[in-house]
C-alpha angles and dihedrals in degrees: 000000000000117000114260120249116241089250093054093045092049090051092047094049092044092053093043095049093045088052092049090049089051092050092048101044100033104030100025089233122140106201094174135027121265088249093055091047092049092048092053090047091050091050090050092048091052093048092048092050090052094042107028092163089071097049115113121220086233096051113140087238087073089067090082092058124216101165116123111209116184096181129022113219117236115233134184118249114241087213115029115247099228123190122238124245107244140197142184091206125095088202090061090052088056090047088053089055091050092051091049094050092049088064103032102032127239098307110082133138124207131205113214117201134175113255103230116208103235141091123304114238136189117209124191120204118193116191086345096305124115106247104163142019113190133179123232093250108166092338093259099056131021141174119274104230097163096142090057094044091054089065093062105102095207091056107086114225088209128024120238127225142054097264097060108134125233091250131008137161120221123199120205148152119251113208144168116236115235095247092053091048091051092049091048093051091046090054092046090050090051094055095042098255122144112264121249114248100226142340094268094056089045090052094049092048093046094053090056095050113124094220112069090194089065090047089054090051091057093062101221120185136200139212116206115220108162144045128199129182143144112266101025109254100205140030098233145027091242090058089051092052090051090049092049090054091045091053092054103264122138107252120177110244091215096087118111137193112231127191099191138036088244090061088050091052091047089055091050092050093045094057098041091095100007089070090071088069090064122098091230137055120267128177106182151330128284115215117198134177104246102213115080090206090056090045089056090047091053094047129180144295118223091273109023145018118267090216097066141044139173124234108205123204117229113246110267108249141166138182121237141151123272105229098182149311126267118200116211124196117215132204093271092048095256111150112219122192117221123196113232108205140180103267113266133177112247128169092342097310135089110247124198103149133054132173117247094188100212148336092282091061092050089050093046092053093044087227125186131181111264091025117139107241138190112239117197135194112187125132089339123094097213116057115246135203105240105173146004121235094223091175088064095046108137125223092250094058111137127207115244113240110196109228118258093199133050111273089219108042105011096239116148110262123236132204120208117224112266094015128107098209129086115225137204106224094199093096095153097048107028106103098218090048094047091048093043093051091050092048089050091049093055096041122122097256091046121041094336096221093154093161086076095058129096098066097314093116090053090053093049091050092048090051090052091238097120130028099146133036093250089061089067089070091053091062117115136189092256092050094053106035114104099013112145139183134176119218123196121197105225094208100044100025089226113151121217126186121206112201128178102224127168097277093044093052093046091050092050094050091045091051091049091052091046091051090066086075092061110120122252096259091058092048088051091051090047091058087073099225108180114263091008106118122172094274093052089045090055092051093048093046093049093047101044097028095206142036094249094057090046092049091050094048118114121226089256091052091050092051088052089068110099112262094007113123134192096269093055092043092052091048093051092049091048091051094054093045089064107091092207089061091049088051090050091053092049090050090051089049089052090053091053105255118158109260098165138040093247132251095282092063095048113099112226112224110253099181143327094242092120097040113144093015126116125210141193115198119205135167136016122311132203099218102032142037109233090254092051091051091050090049090050091053092050092045089056095050100267127127129230117221129184103226141044116246138151089268093060114114100202143001108209103210124202132174118296091023114168111264092223092062092048091049094048094046091050093048092051094046094243113164111250118205132187124226090262092050090049091052089052089055088061096042 
């Protein structure tokens, strides 16, 4: 059998991987192992780097992101994205039915769908391929965020099936599942970032990120709910939903066809509490006339269609007594107040705790201990105190005095200018901070020493064996064997005993040794520098290449790194100015941890011909992959920046370069060079 050409192999792998993605995300079927999938993806990435002219815009390699977009172009919607009229009243839903039947007659079918609490999105498919992803915007014009949309795994890059039209527009709701939102907030809390309020805000913010690689990391999803084309392809909305699913789009199975308004009301009542069992946020039900002919007959108002409306559930709330405030200290020293309440049933669960965020929130609410408060659970996962029933305030109500010292170690709290949180500065001696930093160090995205989880770190800290990450590598078999601790769950009363037996100790020591292979960016993330999450750690590691260069960097040099702002730069400088942190790094170096990217990754200087010049690289090139071209610029003394400004020296323009970059560079008078012209600069 003749050897395949690179073009043929790229096409074969692209089709195979797109098919496997479709099977996995739409049909929940894994036809190959994760390892086999990853190997095919790696092969495709390598082939595309060597043969960029054969890479498709909808290649599965684009799922991981990597595009940096400084400005999203605004485009006009072919079909306006109108908003729906909405109501909280069941009577108004019945009135809607009456208005519809006055126009259409007695025979009318409705489609009831869950109203997912996310961000509306318009997708354009041309000859089956995804060519645009645009936000709602003002309904007439929206932002083209296609590079970010391509990273969403439940959005097919190419539609499946023989009846896919030449051009079609798909409407859908992009959302962040609860478990992803919780993980994201946990990570933000660990690095000292402000927490996101709810999954919808997190989704909206994610879709506007400039770095599509970070968008991919946040694992957004989408449900398709609408289909638009000229001419209309089907006779009803239900047929469109079936076609969307047939073509490989993710359609929620919760929709239902209803023949009467009573069936519609039954659907609304069914999901009022059932929706809380879902892994994503919902805030109501959308009711649509099924027949497209009847939709056309009913028409539109200036703002919304007359053939559809949204019934919104009222936020679930209850009134209960505030019994007290608990102050928790996190890994970064942030002190978070938690409301302790008299248990109350809310949205099917018993609630007795709610986050109060910070001192500002307590002051805003005018909260006092023993107040009766309104607790709400709407689109948010964690219940929140939304109001104080001052008219019910008892005589024994006590003012809340925010602590001036750490509730754990007694150190005076500080509050950084411009920040809402109070912090305990005793990071080396405050028990929750010590324990939190160690737990962060061993976590999966850091050093991945999972054998030390499940309370083992707490035991080691209590025994005085470990107070800093470097101490972990001093542990021996004799030190660990026989250690024991009993844990009691306060809520369930269940007792659990952690004992370091032979197998446990061997697994811990083996995991510690294995962790020494973790790459530099993960070690950097594991250090727990404030505001340095794993994405920032990757950028810093790639830019500075080793810990010594990073330590020596000035604040200005740190800010020069794409996507690194002043706050992160100041935090990194502050970390390395602490001699105890420098000592920790030297101890980790002594134990053999990876504190550089290795010699292979270091670019050897070739010349200084591009010294003092800055470059933006955009498009596809015949003689280089984009990464190779950037490495060549750096090797010859030039500097890569992420955005186009008046200060930019050159825009190196390849084929298929984004028109917005070209337009901006031209308007600012930036010199634009082709690949050939760039090569002449090096000659």
